[in-house]
All heavy atoms as an XYZ file, in Angstrom:
931
protein
N     -21.548     26.092     -5.137
C     -21.286     25.182     -5.986
C     -20.124     24.359     -5.692
O     -19.071     24.803     -5.258
C     -20.852     26.053     -7.315
C     -20.469     25.275     -8.488
S     -20.121     26.108     -9.910
C     -21.132     25.554    -11.059
N     -20.423     22.998     -5.820
C     -19.495     21.980     -5.322
C     -18.667     21.578     -6.549
O     -19.166     21.208     -7.484
C     -20.138     20.815     -4.695
C     -19.310     19.887     -4.060
O     -18.250     20.169     -3.790
O     -19.703     18.764     -3.734
N     -17.345     21.683     -6.456
C     -16.386     21.310     -7.571
C     -16.038     19.870     -7.508
O     -15.461     19.350     -8.489
C     -15.109     22.145     -7.475
O     -14.420     21.846     -6.198
N     -16.237     19.060     -6.406
C     -15.945     17.711     -6.306
C     -16.939     16.928     -7.031
O     -18.253     17.081     -6.836
C     -15.803     17.192     -4.851
C     -14.741     18.035     -4.146
O     -13.673     18.232     -4.754
N     -14.792     18.048     -2.913
N     -16.493     16.022     -7.889
C     -17.521     15.095     -8.594
C     -18.152     14.109     -7.632
O     -17.474     13.658     -6.607
C     -16.757     14.460     -9.641
C     -15.288     14.470     -9.270
C     -15.184     15.695     -8.425
N     -19.378     13.794     -7.784
C     -20.040     12.808     -6.997
C     -19.721     11.383     -7.293
O     -19.365     11.056     -8.437
C     -21.623     12.909     -7.225
C     -22.107     14.330     -6.878
C     -22.087     14.508     -5.380
C     -22.660     15.908     -5.107
N     -22.615     16.220     -3.687
N     -19.426     10.630     -6.365
C     -19.049      9.240     -6.384
C     -20.398      8.437     -6.685
O     -21.241      8.563     -5.957
C     -18.281      8.588     -5.141
O     -17.167      9.539     -5.033
C     -18.019      7.332     -5.321
N     -20.145      7.484     -7.689
C     -21.376      6.811     -8.069
C     -21.623      5.732     -7.040
O     -20.646      5.352     -6.209
C     -21.278      6.046     -9.300
O     -20.289      5.123     -9.350
N     -22.735      5.241     -6.802
C     -23.081      4.206     -5.840
C     -22.372      2.865     -6.058
O     -21.882      2.224     -5.216
C     -24.486      3.886     -5.841
C     -25.053      2.963     -4.746
C     -25.097      3.249     -3.435
C     -25.454      1.690     -5.182
C     -25.375      2.366     -2.493
C     -25.837      0.800     -4.305
C     -25.745      1.072     -2.859
N     -22.175      2.534     -7.333
C     -21.535      1.345     -7.716
C     -20.067      1.345     -7.404
O     -19.445      0.490     -6.872
C     -21.652      1.102     -9.293
C     -21.167     -0.156     -9.764
C     -21.871     -1.323     -9.171
C     -21.276     -0.245    -11.218
N     -19.366      2.588     -7.464
C     -17.898      2.768     -7.232
C     -17.715      2.698     -5.745
O     -16.728      2.032     -5.324
C     -17.354      4.104     -7.736
C     -17.237      4.189     -9.208
O     -17.083      3.076     -9.889
N     -17.095      5.213     -9.745
N     -18.637      3.089     -4.979
C     -18.640      3.106     -3.534
C     -18.766      1.722     -3.131
O     -18.061      1.269     -2.114
C     -19.640      3.921     -2.755
N     -19.676      0.946     -3.614
C     -19.861     -0.485     -3.180
C     -18.599     -1.263     -3.612
O     -18.190     -2.127     -2.698
C     -21.141     -1.066     -3.997
C     -22.425     -0.296     -3.442
C     -21.219     -2.489     -3.760
C     -22.643     -0.627     -1.946
N     -18.060     -1.142     -4.671
C     -16.936     -1.900     -5.064
C     -15.728     -1.598     -4.298
O     -14.895     -2.396     -3.924
C     -16.543     -1.699     -6.580
C     -17.449     -2.627     -7.443
C     -18.113     -2.176     -8.441
C     -17.507     -4.071     -7.234
C     -18.963     -3.016     -9.199
C     -18.279     -4.785     -7.961
C     -18.967     -4.259     -8.987
N     -15.638     -0.243     -3.839
C     -14.420      0.151     -3.024
C     -14.590     -0.539     -1.685
O     -13.577     -1.061     -1.164
C     -14.501      1.668     -2.837
O     -14.397      2.306     -4.048
C     -13.272      2.127     -1.909
N     -15.810     -0.482     -1.119
C     -15.959     -1.053      0.271
C     -15.774     -2.653      0.199
O     -15.215     -3.225      1.108
C     -17.316     -0.711      0.889
C     -17.470      0.598      1.343
C     -18.260      1.624      0.951
C     -16.615      0.955      2.441
C     -18.274      2.869      1.389
C     -16.586      2.275      3.017
C     -17.530      3.166      2.488
O     -17.583      4.447      2.989
N     -16.251     -3.225     -1.014
C     -16.078     -4.578     -1.093
C     -14.689     -4.975     -1.160
O     -14.276     -6.129     -0.616
C     -16.791     -5.160     -2.438
C     -16.777     -6.557     -2.693
C     -17.594     -7.267     -1.702
C     -17.359     -6.778     -4.140
N     -13.771     -4.364     -1.975
C     -12.399     -4.523     -2.042
C     -11.766     -4.380     -0.690
O     -10.864     -5.215     -0.298
C     -11.781     -3.670     -3.068
S     -12.208     -4.129     -4.767
N     -12.103     -3.409      0.024
C     -11.505     -3.154      1.364
C     -11.862     -4.397      2.275
O     -11.193     -4.767      3.069
C     -12.056     -1.940      1.899
C     -11.420     -1.466      3.235
C     -10.016     -1.042      3.267
C     -12.036     -1.466      4.474
C      -9.535     -0.703      4.610
C     -11.466     -1.077      5.645
C     -10.225     -0.738      5.694
O      -9.644     -0.418      6.844
N     -13.117     -4.777      2.188
C     -13.644     -5.937      2.982
C     -12.871     -7.141      2.703
O     -12.515     -7.961      3.554
C     -15.174     -6.055      2.741
C     -15.749     -7.148      3.467
C     -15.919     -7.117      4.863
C     -15.993     -8.389      2.909
C     -16.446     -8.106      5.638
C     -16.646     -9.483      3.546
C     -16.923     -9.422      5.012
N     -12.611     -7.399      1.409
C     -11.866     -8.555      0.960
C     -10.388     -8.608      1.515
O      -9.877     -9.538      1.988
C     -11.789     -8.820     -0.597
C     -10.819     -9.809     -1.060
C     -13.204     -9.096     -1.054
N      -9.791     -7.354      1.493
C      -8.467     -7.233      2.048
C      -8.400     -7.551      3.585
O      -7.548     -8.175      4.047
C      -7.875     -5.794      1.793
C      -7.630     -5.594      0.251
C      -6.667     -5.516      2.599
C      -7.188     -4.147     -0.108
N      -9.471     -7.084      4.185
C      -9.549     -7.284      5.766
C      -9.740     -8.837      6.088
O      -9.115     -9.334      6.942
C     -10.645     -6.537      6.419
C     -10.351     -4.978      6.442
C     -11.648     -4.276      7.029
C      -9.185     -4.771      7.275
N     -10.612     -9.452      5.234
C     -10.874    -10.892      5.458
C      -9.600    -11.703      5.148
O      -9.154    -12.629      5.870
C     -12.095    -11.334      4.575
C     -13.339    -10.778      4.930
C     -12.280    -12.921      4.590
C     -13.709    -10.966      6.449
N      -9.021    -11.361      4.004
C      -7.624    -12.002      3.757
C      -6.595    -11.855      4.862
O      -5.879    -12.821      5.204
C      -7.132    -11.700      2.442
C      -5.696    -12.199      2.183
C      -8.059    -12.188      1.232
N      -6.492    -10.663      5.331
C      -5.594    -10.399      6.449
C      -5.931    -11.101      7.749
O      -5.070    -11.719      8.464
N      -7.152    -11.180      8.179
C      -7.602    -11.856      9.336
C      -7.389    -13.354      9.318
O      -6.987    -14.052     10.077
C      -9.026    -11.595      9.684
C      -9.177    -10.214     10.508
C      -9.972     -9.304      9.927
C      -8.590     -9.998     11.544
C     -10.171     -8.010     10.508
C      -8.692     -8.863     12.271
C      -9.431     -7.888     11.765
O      -9.560     -6.565     12.364
N      -7.581    -13.874      7.918
C      -7.380    -15.306      7.739
C      -5.866    -15.563      7.796
O      -5.602    -16.722      8.404
C      -7.914    -15.734      6.274
O      -9.235    -15.270      6.165
C      -7.689    -17.154      5.935
N      -5.180    -14.659      7.291
C      -3.663    -14.930      7.416
C      -3.109    -14.896      8.857
O      -2.314    -15.717      9.230
C      -2.824    -13.775      6.691
C      -1.456    -14.089      6.489
O      -0.895    -15.148      6.773
N      -0.723    -13.072      6.096
N      -3.665    -13.995      9.519
C      -3.406    -13.932     11.045
C      -3.923    -15.185     11.802
O      -3.311    -15.643     12.810
C      -3.932    -12.695     11.718
C      -3.081    -11.507     11.657
O      -1.948    -11.640     11.074
O      -3.474    -10.478     12.046
N      -4.988    -15.797     11.369
C      -5.525    -16.976     12.028
C      -4.689    -18.142     11.601
O      -4.358    -18.998     12.577
C      -6.907    -17.187     11.593
C      -7.628    -18.464     12.146
C      -7.890    -18.445     13.453
C      -7.846    -19.602     11.373
C      -8.520    -19.498     14.153
C      -8.363    -20.680     11.928
C      -8.595    -20.665     13.328
N      -4.072    -18.188     10.425
C      -3.319    -19.389      9.885
C      -1.949    -19.312     10.479
O      -1.453    -20.229     10.955
C      -3.396    -19.351      8.481
C      -4.807    -19.797      7.906
C      -2.293    -20.401      7.892
C      -4.861    -19.761      6.455
N      -1.379    -17.989     10.523
C      -0.032    -17.983     10.940
C      -0.035    -16.878     12.132
O       0.265    -15.640     11.886
C       0.860    -17.403      9.826
C       1.037    -18.320      8.721
C       1.982    -18.046      7.609
N       1.535    -16.746      7.098
C       2.239    -16.048      6.120
N       3.508    -16.506      5.873
N       1.813    -14.940      5.677
N      -0.374    -17.247     13.296
C      -0.481    -16.257     14.408
C       0.849    -15.736     14.948
O       0.906    -14.531     15.547
C      -1.163    -17.060     15.562
C      -0.821    -18.392     15.135
C      -0.695    -18.572     13.782
N       2.011    -16.251     14.536
C       3.314    -15.813     14.998
C       3.701    -14.482     14.303
O       4.456    -13.638     15.028
C       4.439    -16.764     14.767
C       4.768    -17.138     13.287
C       3.868    -18.090     12.582
O       3.016    -18.714     13.285
O       4.243    -18.298     11.456
N       3.094    -14.132     13.270
C       3.396    -12.744     12.605
C       2.588    -11.734     13.197
O       2.853    -10.505     13.097
C       2.992    -12.877     11.127
O       1.664    -13.105     10.971
C       3.843    -13.908     10.367
N       1.566    -12.094     14.088
C       0.765    -10.959     14.599
C       1.178    -10.578     15.968
O       0.447     -9.736     16.679
C      -0.715    -11.410     14.716
O      -0.788    -12.588     15.427
N       2.209    -11.107     16.574
C       2.744    -10.761     17.804
C       4.102    -10.133     17.843
O       4.956    -10.592     16.836
C       2.765    -12.036     18.730
C       1.600    -12.575     19.041
C       1.613    -13.685     20.068
N       0.503    -14.602     19.850
C       0.611    -15.816     19.320
N       1.673    -16.171     18.940
N      -0.529    -16.512     19.344
N       4.348     -9.213     18.670
C       5.722     -8.549     18.828
C       6.454     -9.499     19.631
O       6.108    -10.126     20.585
C       5.580     -7.233     19.384
C       4.841     -6.160     18.627
C       4.612     -4.902     19.318
O       4.953     -4.793     20.530
O       4.217     -3.832     18.697
N       7.785     -9.616     19.286
C       8.725    -10.488     19.984
C       9.775     -9.637     20.738
O      10.047     -8.535     20.350
C       9.458    -11.273     18.936
C       8.585    -12.298     18.178
C       9.382    -13.129     17.243
C       8.404    -14.175     16.691
N       7.741    -13.756     15.510
N      10.241    -10.213     21.810
C      11.213     -9.555     22.750
C      10.712     -8.257     23.138
O      11.540     -7.234     23.156
C      12.530     -9.414     21.956
C      12.998    -10.701     21.216
N      13.311    -11.781     22.044
C      13.130    -11.051     19.950
C      13.720    -12.721     21.160
N      13.433    -12.278     19.972
N       9.596     -8.032     23.609
C       9.077     -6.950     24.129
C       8.723     -6.868     25.598
O       7.790     -6.116     26.038
C       7.786     -6.405     23.249
C       8.128     -6.244     21.895
C       8.833     -4.862     21.544
N       8.156     -3.784     22.106
C       8.692     -2.604     22.231
N       9.964     -2.348     21.995
N       8.083     -1.624     22.764
N       9.185     -7.748     26.379
C       8.732     -7.955     27.784
C       9.274     -6.656     28.574
O      10.279     -6.241     28.321
C       9.314     -9.176     28.475
O      10.706     -9.072     28.188
C       8.884    -10.414     27.628
N       8.328     -6.142     29.357
C       8.739     -4.898     30.132
C       8.461     -3.543     29.440
O       8.543     -2.495     30.006
N       8.044     -3.628     28.038
C       7.862     -2.382     27.313
C       6.392     -2.367     26.945
O       5.752     -3.393     26.767
C       8.707     -2.362     26.148
C      10.248     -2.268     26.464
C      10.939     -3.347     26.270
C      10.729     -1.063     26.887
C      12.306     -3.296     26.690
C      12.120     -0.967     27.059
C      12.848     -2.066     27.046
O      14.188     -2.070     27.342
N       5.883     -1.210     26.620
C       4.591     -1.068     26.112
C       4.551     -1.500     24.702
O       5.557     -1.422     23.949
C       4.125      0.415     26.172
N       3.466     -1.968     24.203
C       3.325     -2.417     22.808
C       3.529     -1.219     21.794
O       3.123     -0.084     22.158
C       2.037     -3.100     22.557
C       1.241     -2.614     23.805
C       2.167     -2.116     24.876
N       4.106     -1.489     20.814
C       4.329     -0.399     19.735
C       3.217     -0.063     18.889
O       2.884      1.037     18.588
C       5.483     -0.905     18.757
C       7.007     -1.039     19.198
C       7.764     -1.622     18.238
C       7.340      0.237     19.744
N       2.380     -1.164     18.692
C       1.048     -0.875     17.939
C      -0.130     -1.427     18.791
O       0.074     -2.489     19.426
C       1.100     -1.586     16.603
C       2.308     -1.186     15.600
C       3.371     -1.942     15.481
C       2.170      0.136     15.092
C       4.258     -1.493     14.612
C       3.087      0.557     14.346
C       4.252     -0.286     14.077
O       5.215      0.080     13.160
N      -1.226     -0.845     18.555
C      -2.503     -1.555     18.991
C      -2.776     -2.669     18.078
O      -2.190     -2.883     17.113
N      -3.840     -3.425     18.456
C      -4.225     -4.566     17.734
C      -4.584     -4.251     16.267
O      -3.980     -4.751     15.385
C      -5.436     -5.315     18.447
C      -5.039     -5.900     19.677
O      -3.828     -6.244     19.839
N      -5.939     -6.166     20.538
N      -5.602     -3.426     16.050
C      -5.837     -3.133     14.671
C      -4.887     -2.227     13.947
O      -4.622     -2.460     12.738
C      -7.170     -2.378     14.623
C      -7.693     -2.110     13.232
C      -8.289     -3.253     12.543
C      -7.735     -0.858     12.644
C      -8.809     -3.095     11.243
C      -8.168     -0.691     11.375
C      -8.666     -1.803     10.609
N      -4.025     -1.373     14.699
C      -2.963     -0.596     14.028
C      -1.921     -1.550     13.523
O      -1.418     -1.289     12.388
C      -2.389      0.402     14.995
C      -1.473      1.373     14.517
C      -0.799      2.236     15.610
O      -1.411      2.214     16.724
O      -0.084      3.124     15.277
N      -1.548     -2.462     14.243
C      -0.543     -3.480     13.738
C      -1.071     -4.309     12.539
O      -0.368     -4.588     11.585
N      -2.324     -4.580     12.652
C      -2.910     -5.533     11.566
C      -2.990     -4.561     10.327
O      -2.661     -5.148      9.283
C      -4.377     -5.908     12.028
C      -5.205     -6.497     10.784
C      -5.022     -7.860     10.569
C      -6.087     -5.624     10.151
C      -5.646     -8.205      9.484
C      -6.875     -6.187      9.144
C      -6.690     -7.481      8.784
N      -3.442     -3.370     10.513
C      -3.634     -2.465      9.258
C      -2.355     -2.207      8.562
O      -2.122     -2.335      7.303
C      -4.182     -1.208      9.715
C      -4.655     -0.373      8.521
C      -5.854     -0.508      7.843
C      -3.803      0.690      8.108
C      -6.154      0.316      6.816
C      -4.123      1.580      7.062
C      -5.224      1.300      6.381
O      -5.608      2.159      5.286
N      -1.185     -2.054      9.430
C       0.090     -1.685      8.795
C       0.673     -2.924      8.197
O       1.312     -2.813      7.131
C       1.125     -1.175      9.861
O       1.358     -2.094     10.877
N       0.459     -4.100      8.583
C       0.910     -5.353      8.089
C       0.320     -5.701      6.867
O       0.891     -6.073      5.778
C       0.834     -6.478      9.003
C       1.958     -6.538      9.986
C       1.889     -7.972     10.670
N       0.623     -8.362     11.062
C      -0.116     -7.995     12.227
N       0.610     -7.372     13.110
N      -1.235     -8.562     12.598
N      -1.076     -5.688      6.848
C      -2.053     -6.341      5.670
C      -2.452     -5.359      4.726
O      -2.765     -5.750      3.710
C      -3.027     -7.171      6.410
C      -2.440     -8.372      7.238
N      -1.788     -9.395      6.626
C      -2.504     -8.484      8.519
C      -1.500    -10.258      7.553
N      -1.796     -9.915      8.729
N      -2.642     -4.035      5.089
C      -3.344     -3.258      4.273
C      -2.225     -2.198      3.673
O      -2.128     -2.025      2.461
C      -4.530     -2.400      4.825
C      -5.148     -1.534      3.861
C      -5.519     -3.461      5.267
N      -1.714     -1.394      4.598
C      -0.844     -0.303      4.214
C       0.531     -0.781      3.482
O       0.800     -0.237      2.512
C      -0.397      0.461      5.429
C       0.418      1.700      5.077
C      -0.044      2.673      4.492
C       1.797      1.658      5.489
C       0.696      3.833      4.155
C       2.568      2.676      5.102
C       2.066      3.799      4.519
N       1.047     -1.901      3.931
C       2.308     -2.400      3.347
C       1.973     -2.802      1.865
O       2.811     -2.811      1.077
C       2.757     -3.416      4.267
C       4.169     -3.863      3.763
C       4.756     -5.051      4.655
N       4.922     -4.681      5.903
C       5.103     -5.468      6.969
N       5.070     -6.819      6.716
N       5.192     -5.064      8.226
N       0.773     -3.423      1.705
C       0.526     -3.795      0.235
C       0.323     -2.633     -0.701
O       0.572     -2.879     -1.849
C      -0.655     -4.775      0.234
C      -0.676     -5.784      1.284
C       0.313     -6.949      0.945
C       0.031     -8.015      1.906
N       1.312     -8.789      2.153
N      -0.098     -1.638     -0.320
C      -0.482     -0.457     -1.267
C       0.395      0.795     -1.121
O       0.322      1.641     -1.891
C      -2.062     -0.195     -1.068
C      -2.840     -1.239     -1.425
C      -2.258      0.409      0.269
N       1.364      0.725     -0.323
C       2.215      1.931     -0.098
C       3.070      2.202     -1.326
O       3.487      3.441     -1.478
C       2.988      1.941      1.184
C       4.175      1.104      1.100
C       4.933      1.113      2.352
N       6.109      0.192      2.343
C       7.030      0.265      3.181
N       7.037      1.016      4.233
N       8.062     -0.678      3.056
N       3.345      1.260     -2.154
C       4.098      1.550     -3.338
C       3.400      2.543     -4.308
O       3.939      3.183     -5.082
C       4.528      0.371     -4.054
C       5.661      0.538     -5.116
O       6.399      1.438     -4.987
N       5.644     -0.380     -6.129
N       1.999      2.397     -4.217
C       1.140      3.159     -5.060
C       1.277      4.564     -4.740
O       1.114      5.470     -5.505
C      -0.246      2.739     -5.093
S      -0.492      1.109     -5.617
N       1.465      5.033     -3.495
C       1.432      6.295     -2.858
C       2.786      6.904     -2.794
O       2.993      8.177     -2.950
C       0.804      6.277     -1.506
C      -0.695      5.967     -1.538
C      -1.582      6.273     -2.480
C      -1.263      5.194     -0.560
N      -2.878      5.646     -2.055
C      -2.636      4.913     -0.847
C      -0.857      4.457      0.572
C      -3.433      4.284     -0.099
C      -1.791      3.889      1.334
C      -3.116      3.743      0.940
N       3.856      6.086     -2.626
C       5.133      6.643     -2.244
C       6.135      6.346     -3.334
O       7.191      5.813     -3.217
C       5.722      6.075     -0.920
C       4.857      6.340      0.266
C       4.904      5.428      1.207
C       4.311      7.478      0.365
C       4.120      5.610      2.392
C       3.428      7.714      1.469
C       3.358      6.805      2.532
N       5.840      6.882     -4.628
C       6.603      6.693     -5.863
C       7.660      7.926     -5.892
O       7.109      9.024     -6.000
C       5.826      6.613     -7.133
C       4.936      5.373     -7.032
C       6.734      6.488     -8.277
C       3.923      5.269     -8.170
N       8.864      7.743     -5.846
C       9.771      8.792     -5.892
C       9.826      9.505     -7.206
O       9.899      8.824     -8.220
C      11.218      8.307     -5.495
C      10.946      6.854     -5.141
C       9.609      6.438     -5.533
N       9.593     10.799     -7.200
C       9.859     11.489     -8.525
C      11.201     12.024     -8.670
O      11.820     12.582     -7.698
C       8.812     12.688     -8.445
C       9.083     13.637     -9.687
C       7.367     12.228     -8.394
N      11.833     11.825     -9.755
C      13.195     12.118     -9.930
C      13.473     13.214    -10.885
O      14.656     13.408    -11.288
C      14.016     10.778    -10.401
O      13.447     10.457    -11.663
C      13.985      9.669     -9.364
N      12.513     13.974    -11.291
C      12.717     15.132    -12.104
C      11.938     16.392    -11.601
O      11.402     16.370    -10.527
C      12.080     14.754    -13.539
O      10.713     14.551    -13.455
N      12.166     17.463    -12.309
C      11.498     18.728    -11.867
C       9.983     18.572    -12.123
O       9.499     17.843    -12.917
C      12.160     19.843    -12.514
C      13.498     20.046    -12.220
C      11.950     19.744    -14.120
N       9.197     19.313    -11.457
C       7.748     19.385    -11.620
C       7.416     19.883    -13.068
O       8.077     20.807    -13.551
C       7.131     20.183    -10.631
C       8.185     20.401     -9.552
C       9.435     20.166    -10.244
N       6.430     19.249    -13.727
C       5.971     19.692    -15.033
C       4.975     18.955    -15.568
O       4.424     18.039    -14.898
N       4.681     19.000    -16.852
C       3.723     18.212    -17.525
C       4.188     16.743    -17.592
O       3.282     15.806    -17.574
C       3.372     18.719    -18.983
C       2.685     20.008    -18.916
O       2.083     20.309    -18.019
N       2.817     20.700    -20.037
N       5.387     16.506    -17.717
C       6.013     15.148    -17.721
C       6.923     15.047    -16.652
O       7.840     15.868    -16.518
C       6.637     14.857    -19.060
C       5.690     14.899    -20.350
N       4.851     13.992    -20.650
C       5.559     16.030    -21.138
C       4.222     14.292    -21.678
N       4.707     15.601    -22.105
N       6.836     13.916    -15.812
C       7.786     13.753    -14.796
C       8.441     12.428    -15.029
O       7.981     11.488    -15.723
C       7.005     13.702    -13.410
C       5.983     12.672    -13.357
C       6.479     15.066    -13.104
C       5.386     12.474    -11.956
N       9.536     12.208    -14.342
C      10.323     10.933    -14.421
C      10.264     10.318    -13.073
O      10.512     10.994    -12.005
C      11.752     11.113    -14.796
O      11.798     11.835    -15.981
C      12.464      9.792    -14.928
N       9.796      8.982    -12.838
C       9.635      8.462    -11.625
C      10.774      7.294    -11.471
O      11.197      6.773    -12.531
C       8.339      7.873    -11.295
C       7.956      6.775    -12.389
C       7.243      8.994    -11.376
C       6.580      6.241    -12.182
N      11.080      6.884    -10.331
C      11.921      5.696    -10.029
C      11.113      4.402     -9.939
O      10.235      4.429     -9.008
C      12.792      5.994     -8.729
C      13.740      4.847     -8.637
S      14.481      5.035     -7.047
C      15.314      6.682     -7.031
N      11.364      3.527    -10.725
C      10.749      2.273    -10.623
C      11.334      1.372     -9.622
O      12.604      1.245     -9.654
C      10.608      1.501    -11.937
C       9.759      0.318    -11.835
C       9.718     -0.443    -13.262
O      10.206      0.115    -14.285
O       9.094     -1.704    -13.288
N      10.599      0.850     -8.626
C      11.211      0.086     -7.568
C      10.655     -1.293     -7.604
O       9.458     -1.610     -7.994
C      11.041      0.757     -6.233
C      11.558      2.137     -6.135
C      11.188      2.838     -4.870
N       9.735      2.956     -4.712
C       9.162      3.298     -3.556
N       9.943      3.552     -2.480
N       7.904      3.376     -3.520
N      11.346     -2.269     -6.944
C      10.892     -3.636     -6.710
C      11.036     -4.018     -5.192
O      11.910     -3.324     -4.532
C      11.588     -4.609     -7.587
C      13.048     -4.665     -7.297
C      11.215     -4.437     -8.985
C      13.865     -5.773     -7.852
N      10.187     -4.865     -4.766
C      10.363     -5.368     -3.399
C      10.566     -6.891     -3.417
O       9.789     -7.473     -4.201
C       9.207     -4.953     -2.623
O       9.306     -5.345     -1.372
C       7.845     -5.409     -3.182
N      11.385     -7.445     -2.708
C      11.534     -8.820     -2.526
C      10.940     -9.394     -1.159
O      11.190    -10.609     -1.024
C      13.046     -9.122     -2.696
C      13.707     -8.665     -4.012
C      15.121     -8.838     -3.955
C      13.030     -9.345     -5.225
N      10.512     -8.440     -0.404
C      10.049     -8.995      1.011
C       8.694     -8.535      1.332
O       8.371     -8.112      2.469
C      11.044     -8.549      2.098
C      11.246     -7.092      2.118
O      10.737     -6.441      1.258
O      12.157     -6.649      2.856
N       7.825     -8.567      0.404
C       6.389     -8.238      0.550
C       6.174     -6.808      1.040
O       5.356     -6.548      1.804
C       5.695     -9.220      1.424
C       5.650    -10.593      1.005
O       5.482    -10.862     -0.267
N       5.709    -11.613      1.794
N       6.922     -5.852      0.558
C       6.594     -4.480      0.682
C       7.320     -3.943      2.005
O       7.084     -2.795      2.238
N       8.217     -4.612      2.642
C       8.853     -4.045      3.753
C      10.054     -3.023      3.263
O      10.124     -1.934      3.869
C       9.601     -5.060      4.640
C       8.444     -5.933      5.276
C       9.217     -6.914      6.160
N       8.095     -7.817      6.740
C       8.035     -8.366      7.797
N       9.031     -8.075      8.596
N       7.102     -9.122      8.136
N      10.804     -3.430      2.248
C      11.799     -2.596      1.750
C      11.634     -2.522      0.241
O      11.149     -3.457     -0.461
C      13.187     -2.927      2.100
O      13.333     -4.382      1.601
C      13.402     -3.020      3.621
N      12.188     -1.418     -0.339
C      12.205     -1.289     -1.897
C      13.550     -1.096     -2.365
O      14.379     -0.436     -1.767
C      11.249     -0.137     -2.277
C       9.742     -0.358     -1.966
C       9.249      0.199     -0.839
C       9.084     -1.127     -2.791
C       7.894      0.043     -0.562
C       7.731     -1.223     -2.610
C       7.180     -0.738     -1.450
N      13.833     -1.637     -3.645
C      15.180     -1.396     -4.181
C      14.852     -0.772     -5.544
O      13.872     -1.004     -6.168
C      15.820     -2.746     -4.506
C      16.256     -3.325     -3.222
C      17.065     -4.562     -3.327
N      17.340     -5.193     -2.053
C      17.679     -6.442     -1.952
N      17.857     -7.249     -2.929
N      17.888     -6.874     -0.676
N      15.813      0.023     -5.899
C      15.781      0.700     -7.270
C      15.735     -0.351     -8.386
O      16.771     -1.190     -8.382
C      16.851      1.622     -7.389
C      16.876      2.415     -8.716
C      17.980      3.323     -8.809
O      18.635      3.731     -7.832
N      18.332      3.685     -9.995
N      14.869     -0.333     -9.302
C      14.760     -1.334    -10.365
C      15.257     -0.606    -11.705
O      16.221     -1.114    -12.398
C      13.526     -1.788    -10.590
C      13.376     -2.855    -11.635
C      14.055     -4.060    -11.641
C      12.529     -2.623    -12.772
C      13.988     -4.926    -12.675
C      12.430     -3.657    -13.691
C      12.980     -4.658    -13.718
N      14.528      0.495    -12.045
C      14.972      1.197    -13.268
C      14.820      2.557    -12.894
O      13.790      3.140    -12.386
C      14.114      0.855    -14.394
C      14.602      1.109    -15.823
C      13.870      0.524    -16.902
N      12.633      1.254    -17.168
C      11.699      0.776    -17.871
N      11.804     -0.342    -18.414
N      10.651      1.572    -18.102
N      15.787      3.441    -13.345
C      15.824      4.822    -12.837
C      14.965      5.750    -13.694
O      14.119      6.509    -13.201
C      17.275      5.447    -12.719
C      17.365      6.698    -12.070
C      17.140      6.790    -10.761
C      17.721      7.841    -12.772
C      17.111      8.083     -9.997
C      17.680      9.009    -12.039
C      17.537      9.192    -10.731
N      15.185      5.812    -14.969
C      14.441      6.657    -15.839
C      13.132      6.020    -16.408
O      13.300      5.235    -17.356
C      15.392      7.202    -16.887
C      16.380      7.980    -16.367
O      16.253      8.797    -15.481
N      17.616      7.962    -17.054
N      11.983      6.467    -15.881
C      10.768      5.855    -16.390
C       9.799      7.149    -16.430
O       9.562      7.547    -15.269
C      10.287      4.673    -15.523
C       8.997      4.076    -15.934
S       8.501      2.763    -14.902
C       7.272      2.041    -15.895
N       9.223      7.424    -17.579
C       8.393      8.561    -17.625
C       6.999      8.079    -17.187
O       6.721      6.822    -17.097
C       8.330      9.138    -19.106
O       7.905      8.117    -19.938
C       9.717      9.503    -19.489
N       6.076      9.040    -16.938
C       4.788      8.756    -16.491
C       3.911      8.064    -17.634
O       3.121      7.229    -17.430
C       4.054      9.969    -15.956
C       2.733      9.764    -15.336
C       2.959      8.934    -14.127
C       2.078     11.179    -14.838
N       4.426      8.457    -18.904
C       3.676      7.790    -20.115
C       4.046      6.259    -20.048
O       3.127      5.440    -20.485
N       5.277      5.889    -19.844
C       5.628      4.615    -19.889
C       4.994      3.797    -18.695
O       4.504      2.637    -18.822
C       7.136      4.333    -19.645
C       8.006      4.848    -20.837
C       9.460      4.832    -20.461
O       9.813      4.495    -19.406
O      10.247      5.014    -21.455
N       4.714      4.403    -17.589
C       4.014      3.862    -16.491
C       2.589      3.533    -16.808
O       2.001      2.507    -16.552
C       4.123      4.710    -15.269
C       3.277      4.277    -13.992
C       4.065      2.945    -13.475
C       3.376      5.241    -12.874
N       1.955      4.505    -17.361
C       0.461      4.447    -17.922
C       0.407      3.247    -18.913
O      -0.533      2.459    -18.806
C       0.045      5.621    -18.501
C      -0.227      6.758    -17.460
C      -0.942      7.957    -18.150
C      -0.997      9.013    -17.073
N      -1.602     10.331    -17.719
N       1.477      3.081    -19.808
C       1.295      1.983    -20.771
C       1.577      0.579    -20.032
O       0.965     -0.387    -20.484
C       2.437      2.180    -21.891
C       2.009      3.230    -22.860
C       2.936      3.171    -24.060
N       4.344      3.575    -23.783
C       4.653      4.856    -23.799
N       3.885      5.755    -24.112
N       5.974      5.108    -23.445
N       2.308      0.624    -19.079
C       2.502     -0.729    -18.328
C       1.226     -1.024    -17.473
O       0.937     -2.207    -17.417
C       3.658     -0.521    -17.259
C       5.104     -0.555    -17.817
C       6.104     -0.365    -16.863
C       5.264     -1.904    -18.593
N       0.568     -0.089    -16.938
C      -0.651     -0.373    -16.222
C      -1.708     -0.736    -17.279
O      -2.585     -1.648    -16.808
C      -1.027      0.829    -15.398
C      -2.360      0.728    -14.745
C      -0.005      1.197    -14.380
N      -1.862     -0.210    -18.327
C      -2.890     -0.472    -19.225
C      -2.791     -1.842    -19.955
O      -2.469     -2.832    -19.784
C      -3.037      0.480    -20.429
C      -3.381      1.916    -19.860
C      -3.365      2.911    -21.039
O      -2.774      2.620    -22.159
O      -3.716      4.087    -20.783
């Protein structure tokens, strides 16, 4: 007996479509501004990232990591308190915006 729910075909198509759009926008950005896609001052050293690894970290992971790395500031339970953060440099660094925000308030902001 499988306890995981089956993903509908429509959800899978839209997921791949959104991922494809993010990749196209990232490649367009690298084409228009190629100086962001190269490491600087690295003569004599091995590259830190491969081509796709650097692209993925710049254009995909940095945009969505705030969704995954939300700091929880309370004890585990039915209700948790999270730290709301803001970024001023497109996801490179985060600053504390508001300390006490419950998950219910977060759901109301999203809806």
